[in-house]
C-alpha positions in Angstrom: 19.7 34.1 11.8 18.9 29.9 11.7 20.5 27.5 14.2 20.0 24.8 16.0 20.7 24.9 19.3 20.7 22.7 22.7 22.9 22.8 25.5 25.5 20.2 26.2 27.7 18.9 28.8 31.2 18.3 26.7 33.9 16.1 28.8 37.6 17.5 29.1 40.4 16.2 28.8 40.7 13.3 31.6 36.8 12.8 30.1 38.1 12.1 26.8 41.2 10.5 27.6 37.9 7.9 29.4 35.7 7.5 26.9 38.7 7.5 24.3 39.2 3.9 26.1 36.1 2.8 26.0 36.2 3.7 21.9 39.0 1.7 21.7 37.3 -1.2 22.8 34.2 -1.2 20.8 36.6 -0.9 17.9 38.8 -4.6 19.5 35.8 -5.9 19.7 33.4 -5.5 16.2 33.4 -8.9 14.7 34.8 -8.5 11.0 31.1 -8.8 9.1 29.6 -6.2 11.1 27.8 -3.3 9.8 31.2 -0.4 8.9 31.9 1.7 12.1 32.0 5.9 12.1 33.4 6.6 14.9 32.8 10.2 16.2 35.6 12.6 17.4 36.3 13.5 20.7 35.6 17.0 20.2 32.3 15.9 18.8 31.7 13.7 21.7 28.5 15.5 24.8 25.6 14.8 26.7 22.8 16.8 25.0 21.1 18.4 28.0 17.7 20.0 26.1 17.4 20.8 22.5 16.2 24.8 22.5 15.2 25.4 19.1 15.6 25.3 14.9 14.9 28.6 14.5 15.9 31.6 16.8 16.3 35.5 16.7 19.1 37.8 19.4 16.5 38.9 21.9 15.4 34.7 22.2 18.8 34.1 22.5 20.2 36.8 24.8 17.1 35.2 27.0 18.4 32.0 26.4 21.7 32.9 28.0 19.8 34.5 31.2 17.3 31.0 31.4 20.7 29.0 31.4 22.6 31.3 33.9 19.5 30.2 36.6 19.9 26.1 35.5 23.6 26.5 36.2 22.8 28.3 39.7 20.9 25.9 41.0 22.8 22.6 40.1 26.0 21.7 42.1 29.2 20.0 40.4 28.9 15.8 40.1 30.4 13.0 38.3 28.5 10.3 36.3 29.8 7.0 35.0 29.0 5.0 31.8 27.0 2.1 33.1 26.8 0.5 29.3 26.8 0.7 25.4 23.3 0.9 23.4 23.0 0.4 19.5 19.9 2.5 18.1 18.5 1.0 15.2 16.2 3.9 14.3 19.7 6.0 14.0 22.4 3.7 13.9 23.9 5.4 16.7 26.0 3.6 19.5 25.9 5.2 22.3 27.4 5.1 26.0 24.3 5.2 28.2 25.4 7.1 31.5 24.9 5.2 34.6 21.2 6.7 36.8 22.3 9.2 38.3 20.1 12.0 39.7 22.4 15.2 39.6 23.0 14.4 35.3 19.4 14.2 35.5 18.1 17.2 37.6 21.0 19.3 35.4 19.0 18.0 32.5 15.5 19.0 33.7 17.0 22.7 35.3 17.4 23.7 31.7 13.9 22.2 30.6 12.7 23.7 33.5 14.5 27.1 33.3 13.6 27.8 29.4 10.3 27.4 29.9 10.5 29.8 33.3 11.7 32.3 30.6 8.7 31.8 27.8 10.9 29.6 26.0 9.6 25.8 24.9 11.9 23.6 24.0 11.4 21.0 21.1 13.0 17.9 22.9 14.4 16.8 26.8 17.0 14.1 27.5 15.2 11.5 29.5 18.3 9.0 28.7 21.8 10.8 29.7 24.2 9.3 26.6 27.1 10.2 24.4 27.4 9.2 21.0 31.0 7.3 19.7 30.3 5.8 16.8 27.7 5.4 14.3 26.5 1.9 12.3 24.0 1.9 9.4 20.9 2.9 10.0 18.2 0.2 10.3 21.4 -2.6 10.9 20.0 -5.8 12.8 21.1 -5.7 16.5 24.3 -5.9 17.2 24.8 -8.2 20.1 28.7 -7.8 20.5 27.2 -3.7 21.9 26.3 -4.9 24.7 29.4 -6.9 25.1 31.8 -4.7 25.6 33.1 -4.5 29.8 32.3 -0.6 30.9 32.4 -2.0 34.4 35.5 0.1 35.2 34.4 3.3 33.5 36.0 5.9 35.0 34.1 9.4 37.2 33.2 11.5 33.9 33.1 15.6 36.0 30.7 17.2 34.9 31.3 21.1 36.3 29.9 23.0 33.9 27.5 23.1 30.4 27.1 24.9 27.5 24.9 26.1 24.5 26.2 24.7 21.4 24.9 24.6 17.8 26.4 22.0 14.9 28.7 24.7 12.7 28.8 21.9 9.6 30.2 19.1 11.8 31.9 20.3 14.7 29.7 21.8 17.5 30.5 26.1 18.4 29.9 27.1 21.5 27.7 30.4 21.7 28.1 30.7 25.9 29.2 28.3 29.2 27.9 28.2 32.4 29.7 26.9 35.5 27.1 24.8 37.9 27.4 26.5 40.6 24.8 25.2 43.1 25.4 23.7 46.6 22.9 21.2 46.1 20.3 19.5 44.2 16.5 21.2 44.4 14.1 19.5 45.6 11.9 17.6 43.6 8.1 18.9 43.5 5.5 15.7 44.3 2.2 16.2 43.1 0.0 14.7 45.5 -2.8 11.7 44.6 -5.8 12.4 42.9 -7.6 10.1 44.7 
């Protein structure tokens, strides 16, 4: 079986409504001479938590599912807000960046750590949680108008579960879903200084 697997949070109906309002602001703010804007559909919106693998088999998939159950048990349900928008020229992505959230980052880290403990080496982890709302031309020049879109009244986005997804050709298909059942954030491991 050949599937690009990743873990992700997807917004519920209320979250999609909040992000739709932000998307509408983007459309309204876009200057007429700006590069073309290709909007992502609400069913495509997600925050990638951890990129698992490009190739897998049934045994690995079973191990991934068990590992993700451990990750879900370690993190409580929580919320985050959108801090600002950004344009990533290398990919052409117009992204909504999450405001700093220890809990959302801990969810990303818990996915990575649980997979590693199961002997699965994730291909990529998330250090800047975001939702891709649209694409512009890849390599387009900086777009200052994007950073001027107001996100200060962005509502809280509720995170109470995450999914194991793969791209099934323009849409994402879930291979599993885990509710967050942790009661508190895990303690951060600190490494003593060498000197």
